[in-house]
C-alpha positions as CSV (number, residue, x, y, z in Angstrom):
1,X,146.3,-59.4,-70.3
2,X,145.1,-55.7,-70.2
3,X,146.9,-53.2,-72.3
4,X,148.0,-51.3,-69.2
5,X,149.6,-54.4,-67.7
6,X,153.3,-54.8,-67.6
7,X,154.6,-58.2,-68.7
8,X,158.0,-59.7,-67.8
9,X,159.1,-62.8,-69.8
10,X,162.6,-63.9,-68.9
11,X,164.2,-66.9,-70.5
12,X,166.9,-68.8,-68.7
13,X,168.4,-72.2,-69.6
14,X,165.0,-73.8,-69.3
15,X,162.6,-71.8,-67.0
16,X,160.3,-69.0,-68.3
17,X,158.2,-66.8,-66.1
18,X,155.6,-64.0,-66.5
19,X,154.3,-61.6,-63.8
20,X,151.7,-59.1,-64.9
21,X,150.5,-56.1,-62.8
22,X,148.6,-52.9,-63.7
23,X,150.8,-49.9,-64.5
24,X,148.6,-47.7,-62.3
25,X,147.1,-48.8,-59.0
26,X,144.6,-47.0,-56.8
27,X,146.1,-46.1,-53.4
28,X,144.5,-48.0,-50.5
29,X,142.4,-50.2,-52.8
30,X,142.6,-54.0,-53.4
31,X,145.0,-54.7,-56.3
32,X,146.0,-57.9,-58.1
33,X,148.9,-59.3,-60.0
34,X,149.2,-62.7,-61.7
35,X,152.4,-64.9,-61.8
36,X,153.2,-67.8,-64.2
37,X,156.2,-70.1,-64.1
38,X,156.9,-72.6,-67.0
39,X,159.5,-75.3,-67.5
40,X,161.3,-75.1,-64.2
41,X,164.6,-76.9,-64.0
42,X,164.7,-78.0,-60.4
43,X,163.3,-76.2,-57.4
44,X,162.8,-72.4,-57.9
45,X,161.8,-69.7,-55.5
46,X,159.8,-66.7,-56.9
47,X,159.6,-63.6,-54.7
48,X,157.6,-60.5,-55.5
49,X,158.4,-57.3,-53.6
50,X,156.9,-53.8,-53.6
51,X,159.5,-51.2,-52.7
52,X,159.0,-47.6,-51.6
53,X,161.3,-45.0,-50.0
54,X,160.1,-45.9,-46.6
55,X,159.8,-49.7,-46.7
56,X,159.9,-52.9,-48.7
57,X,156.8,-55.2,-48.7
58,X,157.0,-58.8,-49.7
59,X,153.8,-59.5,-51.7
60,X,154.4,-63.1,-52.7
61,X,156.9,-66.0,-52.1
62,X,156.4,-69.4,-53.7
63,X,158.7,-72.4,-53.9
64,X,158.0,-75.0,-56.6
65,X,159.7,-77.5,-58.9
66,X,156.6,-77.6,-61.1
67,X,155.0,-75.1,-63.4
68,X,152.3,-72.9,-61.8
69,X,150.0,-70.0,-62.5
70,X,148.4,-68.0,-59.7
71,X,146.9,-64.5,-59.1
72,X,147.5,-62.7,-55.8
73,X,145.4,-60.0,-54.2
74,X,147.0,-57.3,-52.1
75,X,146.1,-54.0,-50.6
76,X,148.0,-51.1,-52.2
77,X,149.7,-48.7,-49.8
78,X,147.8,-45.5,-48.9
79,X,149.7,-42.7,-50.5
80,X,148.7,-39.5,-52.3
81,X,150.7,-40.1,-55.5
82,X,154.0,-42.1,-55.6
83,X,156.1,-44.2,-58.0
84,X,157.1,-47.4,-56.4
85,X,159.3,-50.3,-57.5
86,X,157.8,-53.7,-58.4
87,X,160.5,-56.3,-58.1
88,X,160.3,-60.0,-59.3
89,X,163.1,-62.4,-58.3
90,X,163.4,-66.0,-59.3
91,X,166.2,-68.0,-57.7
92,X,167.4,-71.7,-58.0
93,X,170.5,-73.7,-57.7
94,X,171.4,-73.2,-61.3
95,X,169.2,-70.2,-62.2
96,X,168.8,-66.6,-61.1
97,X,166.9,-63.7,-62.6
98,X,165.6,-60.4,-61.3
99,X,163.4,-57.9,-63.1
100,X,162.4,-54.4,-61.8
101,X,159.7,-52.1,-63.1
102,X,157.9,-48.9,-61.9
103,X,154.3,-48.8,-60.7
104,X,152.3,-45.6,-60.2
105,X,150.2,-45.6,-57.0
106,X,147.8,-42.7,-56.7
107,X,144.7,-41.7,-54.8
108,X,141.3,-42.1,-56.4
109,X,140.3,-38.6,-57.3
110,X,136.8,-38.1,-58.6
111,X,137.0,-34.4,-58.0
112,X,139.5,-31.9,-56.7
113,X,140.3,-28.2,-56.2
114,X,142.8,-26.0,-57.8
115,X,143.8,-22.6,-56.3
116,X,143.7,-20.1,-59.1
117,X,144.5,-16.9,-57.3
118,X,148.1,-15.6,-57.2
119,X,149.1,-16.5,-53.6
120,X,150.0,-13.0,-52.4
121,X,147.5,-11.0,-50.3
122,X,147.5,-7.9,-48.3
123,X,145.5,-7.4,-45.1
124,X,142.1,-6.2,-46.1
125,X,142.5,-7.4,-49.7
126,X,139.6,-9.4,-50.9
127,X,139.0,-12.3,-53.3
128,X,139.8,-16.0,-53.3
129,X,138.8,-18.6,-55.9
130,X,138.6,-22.4,-56.0
131,X,137.7,-24.6,-58.9
132,X,136.1,-28.0,-58.5
133,X,136.2,-30.7,-61.2
134,X,134.1,-33.9,-61.6
135,X,136.1,-36.7,-63.2
136,X,133.2,-39.2,-62.9
137,X,131.0,-40.3,-65.8
138,X,127.8,-39.2,-64.0
139,X,126.4,-36.1,-62.3
140,X,126.9,-35.5,-58.6
141,X,125.6,-32.9,-56.1
142,X,128.6,-31.2,-54.5
143,X,128.7,-29.1,-51.3
144,X,131.8,-26.9,-51.0
145,X,132.8,-25.7,-47.5
146,X,135.9,-23.6,-46.4
147,X,137.7,-24.7,-43.3
148,X,137.7,-22.6,-40.2
149,X,140.8,-20.6,-39.3
150,X,141.9,-17.9,-36.9
151,X,144.2,-16.5,-39.6
152,X,141.5,-15.3,-42.0
153,X,137.8,-15.2,-42.7
154,X,136.1,-16.4,-45.9
155,X,132.7,-15.0,-46.7
156,X,130.6,-16.4,-49.6
157,X,129.8,-14.0,-52.4
158,X,126.2,-13.3,-53.1
159,X,125.0,-15.2,-56.2
160,X,127.4,-18.1,-55.8
161,X,125.9,-21.5,-55.1
162,X,128.0,-23.6,-52.8
163,X,125.8,-26.7,-53.2
164,X,125.2,-27.3,-56.8
165,X,125.1,-29.9,-59.6
166,X,128.4,-31.0,-61.2
167,X,128.0,-33.3,-64.2
168,X,130.6,-35.5,-65.9
169,X,133.8,-33.7,-66.8
170,X,132.3,-30.4,-65.7
171,X,134.1,-27.7,-63.6
172,X,132.8,-24.8,-61.5
173,X,134.6,-21.9,-59.9
174,X,133.4,-20.7,-56.5
175,X,134.5,-17.5,-54.9
176,X,134.8,-16.1,-51.4
177,X,135.7,-12.7,-49.9
178,X,139.0,-13.4,-48.0
179,X,140.2,-11.1,-45.3
180,X,143.5,-12.3,-43.8
181,X,144.2,-11.4,-40.1
182,X,147.8,-12.7,-40.0
183,X,151.0,-12.1,-41.9
184,X,153.2,-14.7,-43.5
185,X,152.3,-18.1,-44.8
186,X,148.6,-18.9,-44.2
187,X,147.1,-22.3,-45.0
188,X,143.6,-22.1,-46.6
189,X,141.6,-25.3,-46.5
190,X,138.5,-26.0,-48.6
191,X,136.5,-29.3,-48.7
192,X,134.0,-30.7,-51.2
193,X,131.6,-33.5,-50.6
194,X,129.3,-35.4,-52.9
195,X,125.9,-35.5,-51.2
196,X,122.7,-37.3,-51.8
197,X,119.9,-35.2,-53.3
198,X,116.4,-35.5,-54.6
199,X,117.1,-32.8,-57.1
200,X,118.0,-34.1,-60.6
201,X,121.0,-32.7,-62.5
202,X,120.7,-32.3,-66.2
203,X,117.6,-34.6,-66.1
204,X,119.7,-37.2,-64.4
205,X,119.5,-38.7,-60.9
206,X,122.6,-37.7,-59.0
207,X,124.8,-40.4,-57.6
208,X,127.1,-40.6,-54.6
209,X,130.4,-42.4,-55.3
210,X,131.4,-45.3,-53.1
211,X,134.9,-44.0,-52.8
212,X,136.4,-40.5,-52.9
213,X,133.1,-38.9,-51.8
214,X,135.0,-36.2,-49.9
215,X,138.1,-34.2,-51.1
216,X,140.0,-31.7,-49.0
217,X,142.7,-29.4,-50.4
218,X,144.9,-27.0,-48.4
219,X,146.8,-24.3,-50.2
220,X,149.5,-22.0,-48.7
221,X,149.1,-18.3,-49.4
222,X,151.6,-15.6,-48.6
223,X,150.1,-12.6,-46.8
224,X,152.2,-9.5,-47.0
225,X,151.8,-6.4,-44.9
226,X,150.3,-3.4,-46.5
227,X,152.1,-0.1,-47.0
228,X,155.8,0.5,-47.7
229,X,158.5,-1.7,-46.3
230,X,161.3,0.1,-44.4
231,X,164.6,-1.4,-43.2
232,X,167.1,-0.2,-40.6
233,X,170.4,-1.9,-40.4
234,X,173.3,-1.5,-38.0
235,X,176.6,-3.1,-39.1
236,X,179.9,-3.6,-37.3
237,X,183.2,-5.2,-38.2
238,X,184.7,-6.1,-34.9
239,X,188.3,-7.5,-34.6
240,X,188.9,-8.1,-30.8
241,X,192.5,-9.3,-31.1
242,X,192.3,-10.8,-27.6
243,X,190.5,-8.0,-25.9
244,X,186.6,-8.0,-25.9
245,X,184.9,-5.3,-28.0
246,X,181.4,-4.0,-27.3
247,X,178.8,-2.0,-29.3
248,X,175.3,-0.8,-28.7
249,X,172.3,-0.1,-30.9
250,X,168.8,1.2,-30.1
251,X,165.9,0.6,-32.4
252,X,162.7,2.7,-32.2
253,X,159.7,1.9,-34.4
254,X,157.6,4.8,-35.7
255,X,154.1,5.3,-34.3
256,X,152.5,4.5,-37.6
257,X,154.1,1.1,-38.0
258,X,151.7,-1.5,-39.5
259,X,150.7,-3.8,-36.7
260,X,152.4,-7.2,-37.0
261,X,154.8,-6.2,-39.7
262,X,157.9,-5.5,-37.6
263,X,160.6,-8.1,-37.3
264,X,164.2,-7.8,-36.1
265,X,167.1,-10.2,-36.5
266,X,170.8,-10.5,-35.9
267,X,173.3,-12.1,-38.3
268,X,176.9,-13.0,-37.8
269,X,179.7,-13.9,-40.3
270,X,183.4,-14.4,-40.0
271,X,184.0,-12.6,-43.3
272,X,183.0,-9.1,-44.4
273,X,182.1,-10.4,-47.9
274,X,180.1,-13.3,-46.5
275,X,176.8,-11.4,-46.6
276,X,177.3,-10.4,-50.2
277,X,178.3,-14.0,-51.0
278,X,175.0,-15.3,-49.6
279,X,173.0,-12.8,-51.8
280,X,174.9,-13.0,-55.1
281,X,171.6,-12.7,-57.0
282,X,170.1,-9.9,-54.9
283,X,172.6,-7.4,-53.5
284,X,170.1,-4.7,-54.4
285,X,166.4,-4.9,-54.3
286,X,165.8,-3.6,-57.8
287,X,164.9,-4.8,-61.3
288,X,167.7,-5.9,-63.7
289,X,166.2,-5.2,-67.0
290,X,168.7,-2.8,-68.6
291,X,172.4,-3.0,-69.5
292,X,173.8,-1.2,-66.4
293,X,171.5,-3.0,-63.9
294,X,172.5,-6.3,-65.4
295,X,176.2,-5.5,-64.9
296,X,175.5,-4.4,-61.3
297,X,174.4,-8.0,-60.8
298,X,177.3,-9.5,-62.6
299,X,180.3,-7.5,-61.5
300,X,180.2,-8.1,-57.7
301,X,180.3,-11.8,-58.4
302,X,183.6,-11.4,-60.1
303,X,185.3,-9.6,-57.3
304,X,184.0,-12.0,-54.7
305,X,185.2,-15.0,-56.7
306,X,188.7,-13.5,-57.1
307,X,188.8,-12.9,-53.3
308,X,187.7,-16.5,-52.5
309,X,190.2,-17.9,-55.0
310,X,193.0,-15.7,-53.6
311,X,192.3,-16.8,-50.1
312,X,191.8,-20.5,-51.0
313,X,188.2,-20.5,-49.8
314,X,186.6,-21.3,-53.1
315,X,184.5,-24.4,-52.9
316,X,182.8,-26.4,-55.6
317,X,179.4,-25.4,-54.4
318,X,180.3,-21.7,-54.4
319,X,182.0,-21.7,-57.8
320,X,179.0,-23.6,-59.3
321,X,176.5,-21.1,-58.0
322,X,178.6,-18.0,-58.9
323,X,179.6,-19.2,-62.4
324,X,176.0,-19.9,-63.2
325,X,175.2,-16.2,-62.4
326,X,178.2,-15.1,-64.4
327,X,177.3,-17.2,-67.4
328,X,173.7,-16.0,-67.5
329,X,174.7,-12.4,-66.8
330,X,177.3,-12.5,-69.7
331,X,174.7,-13.9,-72.1
332,X,172.1,-11.3,-71.1
333,X,174.6,-8.5,-71.5
334,X,175.3,-9.5,-75.1
335,X,171.7,-8.5,-75.8
336,X,172.8,-4.9,-75.2
337,X,175.8,-5.0,-77.5
338,X,175.9,-3.1,-80.8
339,X,177.4,-4.4,-84.0
340,X,180.4,-2.0,-83.6
341,X,181.4,-3.3,-80.1
342,X,179.7,-0.7,-78.0
343,X,177.0,-1.4,-75.3
344,X,173.7,0.5,-75.0
345,X,171.1,0.8,-72.3
346,X,168.4,-1.3,-74.0
347,X,170.2,-2.8,-76.9
348,X,169.5,0.1,-79.3
349,X,170.6,3.7,-79.9
350,X,174.1,5.2,-79.8
351,X,176.8,3.3,-77.9
352,X,177.4,4.3,-74.3
353,X,181.0,5.2,-73.5
354,X,180.7,4.7,-69.7
355,X,178.7,1.5,-70.0
356,X,181.0,0.0,-72.6
357,X,184.0,0.6,-70.3
358,X,182.1,-0.9,-67.3
359,X,181.3,-4.0,-69.4
360,X,184.7,-4.6,-70.9
361,X,186.6,-4.2,-67.6
362,X,184.2,-6.7,-66.0
363,X,184.3,-9.2,-68.9
364,X,188.1,-9.1,-68.7
365,X,188.1,-10.1,-65.1
366,X,185.4,-12.8,-65.6
367,X,187.6,-14.7,-68.0
368,X,189.3,-16.4,-65.0
369,X,186.0,-18.2,-64.3
370,X,183.9,-18.5,-67.4
371,X,184.3,-18.4,-71.2
372,X,184.2,-14.9,-72.5
373,X,184.6,-14.5,-76.3
374,X,187.9,-12.5,-76.5
375,X,186.6,-11.0,-79.8
376,X,183.8,-9.3,-77.8
377,X,186.4,-7.7,-75.5
378,X,188.6,-6.5,-78.4
379,X,185.7,-5.1,-80.3
380,X,184.7,-3.0,-77.3
381,X,188.3,-1.9,-76.6
382,X,188.6,-0.8,-80.3
383,X,185.3,1.2,-80.0
384,X,186.5,3.0,-76.9
385,X,189.8,3.8,-78.5
386,X,188.0,5.4,-81.5
387,X,186.2,7.6,-78.9
388,X,189.5,9.2,-77.8
389,X,189.7,12.9,-78.8
390,X,192.7,14.9,-79.9
391,X,193.3,16.1,-76.3
392,X,193.6,12.5,-75.1
393,X,190.3,12.5,-73.2
394,X,187.4,10.3,-74.3
395,X,184.2,11.5,-75.9
396,X,180.9,11.1,-74.1
397,X,178.5,9.0,-76.1
398,X,175.1,7.8,-75.0
399,X,173.2,8.5,-71.9
400,X,175.2,8.6,-68.7
401,X,173.5,7.0,-65.7
402,X,175.9,8.5,-63.1
403,X,174.6,12.0,-62.7
404,X,177.8,12.9,-60.9
405,X,179.7,12.4,-64.2
406,X,177.6,15.1,-65.8
407,X,177.9,18.8,-66.1
408,X,180.7,21.3,-65.2
409,X,184.4,21.0,-66.0
410,X,184.6,17.5,-64.4
411,X,182.3,15.9,-66.9
412,X,185.0,15.0,-69.5
413,X,187.7,14.4,-67.0
414,X,185.7,12.0,-64.8
415,X,184.4,10.0,-67.7
416,X,188.0,9.8,-69.2
417,X,189.4,8.7,-65.8
418,X,186.8,5.9,-65.6
419,X,187.7,4.7,-69.1
420,X,191.4,4.9,-68.4
421,X,191.0,2.9,-65.2
422,X,189.2,0.2,-67.2
423,X,192.1,-0.1,-69.7
424,X,194.7,-0.2,-66.9
425,X,192.7,-2.8,-65.0
426,X,192.9,-4.9,-68.2
427,X,196.7,-4.7,-68.0
428,X,197.1,-2.2,-70.8
429,X,200.6,-0.7,-70.5
430,X,200.8,2.9,-69.3
431,X,203.2,3.3,-72.3
432,X,200.5,2.3,-74.8
433,X,199.8,5.3,-77.1
434,X,196.2,5.4,-76.0
435,X,197.2,5.5,-72.3
436,X,199.9,8.1,-72.8
437,X,197.4,10.5,-74.3
438,X,194.6,9.8,-71.8
439,X,197.0,10.2,-68.8
440,X,198.3,13.4,-70.3
441,X,194.7,14.7,-70.6
442,X,194.0,13.8,-67.0
443,X,197.1,15.5,-65.7
444,X,195.9,18.8,-67.2
445,X,193.0,18.7,-64.7
446,X,195.1,18.4,-61.6
447,X,195.1,22.1,-61.0
448,X,191.5,21.9,-59.9
449,X,190.8,19.3,-57.2
450,X,187.5,20.8,-55.9
451,X,185.6,17.7,-57.1
452,X,186.3,15.1,-54.5
453,X,184.8,12.3,-56.5
454,X,187.0,13.0,-59.5
455,X,190.0,13.4,-57.3
456,X,189.5,10.0,-55.7
457,X,189.0,8.4,-59.1
458,X,192.1,10.1,-60.4
459,X,194.1,8.8,-57.4
460,X,193.1,5.3,-58.3
461,X,194.0,5.8,-62.0
462,X,197.5,7.1,-61.3
463,X,198.0,4.3,-58.8
464,X,197.3,1.8,-61.6
465,X,199.5,3.7,-64.0
466,X,202.4,3.6,-61.5
467,X,202.8,7.4,-61.3
468,X,204.0,7.6,-57.7
469,X,204.4,11.3,-57.6
470,X,201.0,12.2,-58.9
471,X,199.4,9.5,-56.7
472,X,201.0,10.9,-53.6
473,X,199.9,14.4,-54.5
474,X,196.3,13.3,-54.9
475,X,196.2,11.1,-51.8
476,X,197.7,13.9,-49.7
477,X,194.9,16.3,-50.8
478,X,192.3,13.7,-50.2
479,X,193.6,13.2,-46.6
480,X,193.1,16.9,-45.9
481,X,189.4,16.7,-46.9
482,X,188.6,13.4,-45.2
483,X,185.9,13.1,-42.6
484,X,187.1,11.5,-39.3
485,X,184.5,10.5,-36.8
486,X,185.1,8.1,-33.9
487,X,187.5,5.8,-35.7
488,X,185.6,6.0,-39.0
489,X,187.2,7.5,-42.1
490,X,185.3,8.6,-45.2
491,X,184.8,11.3,-47.8
492,X,181.9,13.3,-49.2
493,X,181.6,15.4,-52.3
494,X,181.1,18.7,-50.4
495,X,180.2,19.6,-46.8
496,X,176.6,20.0,-47.9
497,X,176.5,16.7,-49.8
498,X,174.6,14.1,-47.8
499,X,174.4,11.3,-50.4
500,X,175.5,8.1,-48.7
501,X,175.8,6.5,-52.1
502,X,178.3,9.1,-53.3
503,X,180.3,8.9,-50.1
504,X,180.5,5.2,-50.4
505,X,181.9,5.4,-54.0
506,X,184.4,8.1,-53.2
507,X,185.7,6.3,-50.1
508,X,185.9,3.1,-52.1
509,X,188.1,4.7,-54.7
510,X,190.4,6.1,-52.1
511,X,190.6,2.6,-50.6
512,X,191.5,1.1,-54.0
513,X,194.1,3.8,-54.5
514,X,195.7,3.1,-51.1
515,X,195.8,-0.7,-51.5
516,X,196.6,-1.2,-55.2
517,X,200.3,-0.4,-55.0
518,X,202.1,-2.7,-52.5
519,X,200.5,-1.4,-49.4
520,X,202.5,-1.0,-46.2
521,X,201.3,-1.8,-42.7
522,X,200.6,1.9,-42.3
523,X,198.4,1.9,-45.4
524,X,196.5,-1.1,-44.0
525,X,196.0,0.7,-40.7
526,X,194.7,3.8,-42.6
527,X,192.4,1.6,-44.7
528,X,190.9,-0.1,-41.6
529,X,189.1,3.2,-40.7
530,X,187.6,3.3,-44.2
531,X,186.6,-0.3,-43.9
532,X,184.8,0.2,-40.6
533,X,182.8,3.0,-42.2
534,X,182.1,1.2,-45.4
535,X,180.8,-2.0,-43.7
536,X,178.5,0.2,-41.6
537,X,176.8,1.4,-44.8
538,X,175.9,-2.1,-46.1
539,X,172.3,-3.0,-46.6
540,X,170.6,-6.2,-45.4
541,X,171.8,-8.1,-48.5
542,X,175.4,-7.1,-48.4
543,X,175.1,-4.5,-51.1
544,X,174.8,-0.7,-50.7
545,X,172.3,1.8,-51.9
546,X,172.8,1.9,-55.7
547,X,174.5,0.1,-58.6
548,X,177.9,1.8,-58.8
549,X,178.5,2.3,-55.1
550,X,177.8,-1.5,-54.6
551,X,180.2,-2.5,-57.5
552,X,183.1,-0.2,-56.5
553,X,182.7,-0.8,-52.7
554,X,182.7,-4.6,-53.1
555,X,185.8,-4.4,-55.3
556,X,187.5,-2.4,-52.6
557,X,186.3,-4.7,-49.8
558,X,187.5,-7.7,-51.7
559,X,191.0,-6.2,-52.2
560,X,191.3,-5.3,-48.5
561,X,190.0,-8.7,-47.4
562,X,192.5,-10.5,-49.6
563,X,195.4,-8.5,-48.1
564,X,194.4,-9.0,-44.4
565,X,193.0,-12.6,-44.7
566,X,194.1,-14.9,-41.9
567,X,193.1,-18.6,-41.8
568,X,193.4,-18.7,-38.0
569,X,191.5,-17.4,-35.0
570,X,188.0,-17.7,-33.5
571,X,185.4,-15.4,-31.9
572,X,182.3,-15.6,-29.8
573,X,179.6,-13.0,-30.4
574,X,177.0,-12.4,-27.7
575,X,173.9,-10.3,-28.4
576,X,171.9,-9.0,-25.5
577,X,168.3,-7.9,-26.3
578,X,165.8,-6.6,-23.7
579,X,164.4,-10.0,-22.9
580,X,166.7,-12.5,-24.6
581,X,170.3,-13.4,-25.3
582,X,171.9,-15.0,-28.3
583,X,175.4,-16.4,-28.8
584,X,177.2,-17.1,-32.1
585,X,180.6,-18.9,-32.6
586,X,182.8,-17.9,-35.5
587,X,185.8,-20.1,-36.4
588,X,187.8,-21.1,-39.5
589,X,185.3,-23.9,-40.4
590,X,182.3,-21.5,-40.6
591,X,183.8,-18.2,-41.6
592,X,181.5,-18.0,-44.6
593,X,178.5,-19.5,-42.9
594,X,175.6,-17.0,-42.7
595,X,174.2,-17.3,-39.1
596,X,171.0,-15.5,-38.5
597,X,168.5,-15.6,-35.6
598,X,165.2,-13.7,-35.1
599,X,165.0,-11.5,-32.0
600,X,162.0,-11.7,-29.8
601,X,162.2,-8.0,-29.1
602,X,161.5,-6.1,-32.4
603,X,162.5,-2.8,-30.8
604,X,164.6,-1.6,-27.8
605,X,168.2,-1.4,-26.8
606,X,170.6,-4.1,-27.9
607,X,174.2,-4.6,-26.9
608,X,176.8,-7.0,-28.3
609,X,180.2,-8.3,-27.2
610,X,182.8,-10.0,-29.3
611,X,185.6,-12.0,-27.6
612,X,188.4,-13.9,-29.3
613,X,191.1,-13.4,-31.9
614,X,189.2,-13.3,-35.3
615,X,187.1,-10.5,-36.9
616,X,183.3,-10.9,-36.9
617,X,180.9,-9.1,-39.1
618,X,177.7,-8.4,-37.2
619,X,174.4,-6.9,-38.4
620,X,171.2,-6.1,-36.5
621,X,168.4,-5.5,-39.0
622,X,164.8,-4.2,-38.3
623,X,162.2,-4.4,-41.0
624,X,158.7,-3.0,-40.8
625,X,155.9,-1.4,-42.9
626,X,154.4,2.0,-42.7
627,X,151.5,3.5,-44.6
628,X,152.7,4.6,-48.0
629,X,153.6,8.3,-47.8
630,X,151.2,10.6,-49.6
631,X,153.8,13.4,-50.0
632,X,155.3,14.0,-53.4
633,X,158.8,12.7,-53.5
634,X,161.5,13.1,-56.2
635,X,159.4,11.1,-58.6
636,X,155.7,10.8,-58.1
637,X,153.4,8.4,-59.9
638,X,149.6,8.4,-59.9
639,X,147.5,5.7,-61.5
640,X,144.2,6.3,-63.2
641,X,142.0,3.3,-64.0
642,X,140.2,4.1,-67.2
643,X,137.9,1.0,-67.4
644,X,137.1,-2.4,-65.9
645,X,139.5,-4.2,-68.4
646,X,142.5,-2.9,-66.3
647,X,144.0,-0.4,-68.8
648,X,145.8,1.8,-66.3
649,X,147.1,5.3,-67.0
650,X,150.1,6.3,-64.9
651,X,150.9,10.0,-64.4
652,X,154.5,10.8,-63.4
653,X,156.1,14.0,-62.3
654,X,159.7,14.7,-61.5
655,X,160.4,17.2,-58.7
656,X,164.0,16.5,-57.8
657,X,167.1,18.7,-57.8
658,X,168.5,17.6,-61.2
659,X,167.3,19.0,-64.5
660,X,166.5,15.5,-65.7
661,X,166.3,12.0,-64.2
662,X,168.4,9.1,-65.4
663,X,165.8,6.5,-66.4
664,X,162.3,7.9,-66.6
665,X,160.7,9.3,-69.8
666,X,157.2,9.3,-71.2
667,X,158.4,6.6,-73.6
668,X,158.5,3.3,-71.7
669,X,161.4,1.2,-73.1
670,X,160.5,-2.0,-71.3
671,X,157.7,-3.6,-69.2
672,X,158.2,-6.6,-67.0
673,X,156.0,-8.5,-64.5
674,X,157.7,-9.8,-61.3
675,X,155.6,-11.5,-58.6
676,X,153.0,-8.9,-57.6
677,X,154.7,-6.0,-59.3
678,X,154.7,-4.5,-62.8
679,X,158.0,-2.9,-63.7
680,X,158.0,-0.1,-66.2
681,X,161.4,1.2,-67.5
682,X,161.3,4.9,-68.6
683,X,164.1,6.8,-70.3
684,X,164.1,10.4,-68.8
685,X,161.8,13.0,-67.2
686,X,162.8,16.7,-67.2
687,X,162.0,19.0,-64.3
688,X,159.2,20.7,-66.2
689,X,157.7,17.5,-67.7
690,X,154.5,15.7,-66.7
691,X,153.8,12.6,-68.7
692,X,151.4,9.8,-69.2
693,X,152.3,6.2,-69.6
694,X,149.7,3.7,-70.7
C-alpha cells in the first residue's frame, strides 16, 4: 500500500475489512481503490460512496458471505479543487460499521498563471504581469496568449518573448501594456499552451504533456475612474402621518465629468439611524490612524447601540458586529494612553485635555456593551481633575484638533464646558466639588454670548447639571439667533460663517440641550425642525463632514429617535426619474433594512412621494469623477520623484485662513498604506511654512 493511501481496518465481532484509496486524486482521471473483507460472519454488504456538496455517487456495492479482495476502477469527478467524502459502509444481520474519510480531488496542473499586479487600474494606466510556472520534470515550449475583450487592450512589450522555453520548476513573468476602456470589475483572461517545437531547450528536446497541455486563467481587476471623486447627496426625513408628502431634486453633472464615472442611486430606510448603522466602520471616508480619528469611529457605535437597545431593535447580528468594532476600537485607543491616564494624539507627548475627556466619556458609555477596565476610566478622570485650575476651569494641555476651541476669550470656557459635559454624562453629581468649581467658572462667562458654539455647548452642560434657570436663559438667546428656512431650523457661528460642519455641531448641541431634560411635546416639535435640517446634511454613509460633527450629531439623532420611536406604521416611497420609476415599501419588519437601487438616469429631475403613516429616510446620491483641480487649495501637496527606486519627495504648503493647521507638520508622525493610497500623518503646518516630507 502506498504511503499516501488511507487504510481503514475495523474489527467487529469477527469480520475485518480494509479499503485503501489515494489521499489525492486527479480530477477527471481514472482512479482506483482496493477493498478487502476477512472472516465474515454471515452475509455482509459492503458499499463505497463518494460524496460531494452536489451529489452522492455509489462506487461499489458487493454482497458476500465469504472473504474477498478486489480493486475497483472509477472516474474521478471533474472539479477544479475540492475535498470530498469517501464513505465505506459494511452491513449485516449482526454487524454494522461505517467509516468516513476525506479525499482531495484536484485538477492536474502542469503549469499555471498568477496575477502579480495590484488589481486597481485607472483608464490609461499601463502595465499588467502574469507569471507562468512549469511543474513538470522536463522542458516544454510555451505560448502565452491574452484573451480578446472589449473592456481593455493588451499590447505585448518589446523584448518579451511570448513563446519560449520553460524547463522543470522554472518560472517566467510576461508583461503587457494594458489600457482599460471600461470602469468597474474587468475580467482579464490569459492562456498558456505547451506546443511542439524543433528548438531544444537547455540542450533537451521539448515534450508536450498528454494532459494539462493548455491552462487558462481569468483574474478580475477593478478599474477606477481617474480624477477626483465627487458626491452630491439629497436627504429627506418624511413623516406623512396619513397625508402624502412630496419632494423634488435636480442633479446637474459638470461639463468636465469623466466619461462613464457618473452613477446615481436612491436609498430608503425606515429609521434615520439606519444609514449610519449600515456603515458603522466607515461613517467618514478618512484614515483612522490617530487617537481622535479612532474615537470618531468608536463613539457613534455606542450611541447607535444605546438607541437600538432602548427601542428593543437590538438583534444578535447587530450587537455582534457593533461590539466587535467597539472591542477593537477600545484596544486600539489604549495605544494612545499615557502612564498617567491621559490620552495623546499618537501615543506620545503631553496628555491632551480635550481628547482625554472625549475618550473617557465614550468609554463610560461603552461599558454597557463591552468590558472596559474601570481603572482606565478612573485614571483618566483623575488626570482631568488635576487639570482643574484655581478659577474652576480646566487647563488646556496638548494639541487641540478643534480649531473652534482655540483663541479668544472662548478658548478656556469652551474646553472647560466640554470637559464638564463629559463628567456630567458619566453621572458625576453637580454637587461634586470638581463640578461645583467648573460650573461656577462657566457661569462667569455668561455675560458674553457672542460665540454661538460655546453658548450651545453651555446650554447642554447646564441642562445636564439641572440648572433650569441658566438653561432657559441660554436656550432663549439661542432661539433669537436661530436660522429658520422653510421648516428647517439650525444655527451658524456668525452670519458670515458658512461651515456646514460647525453648524451641524452647534445645532446638535442645541438639540441635546432641548431633549436631555424631560422634553415636552412642544420641545419635540421644536426639535423636529432641527432634525429635518440635520438629516439633510448627512453624507452617503450616514455620517457628516468631520469627526466631531459626526459624533455629536449622531448622539443627538439617537436621543431624538429614542424619544419619538414608534413600533407601528408603514409607508410607500415612490421615486420618479426622467425615464424610470422605483417603489420601496417600509414597514416594521424592515425599518432597519437598507434598500438601495441604481437609477438609470444619472442626472435630471427627480421627484418622490411618500404615503402612509411611518417616517421614511430617503437619499438620492450622485457620484462622479472630475479632473483633479490644479488650483491651490487650503493645503497643497506636490510630489517630486527623485530616482527610479521610487523615493518620492512631497512638498506641502498651507494657504488657509488659520495660522496653523491641525494635523500637518514637516515631521510625519505615521505612514500607512491602504489599497492604492499612501497615508502620511503630519503634525502641523503654519501659514508661512513650506516643508518637505520624504
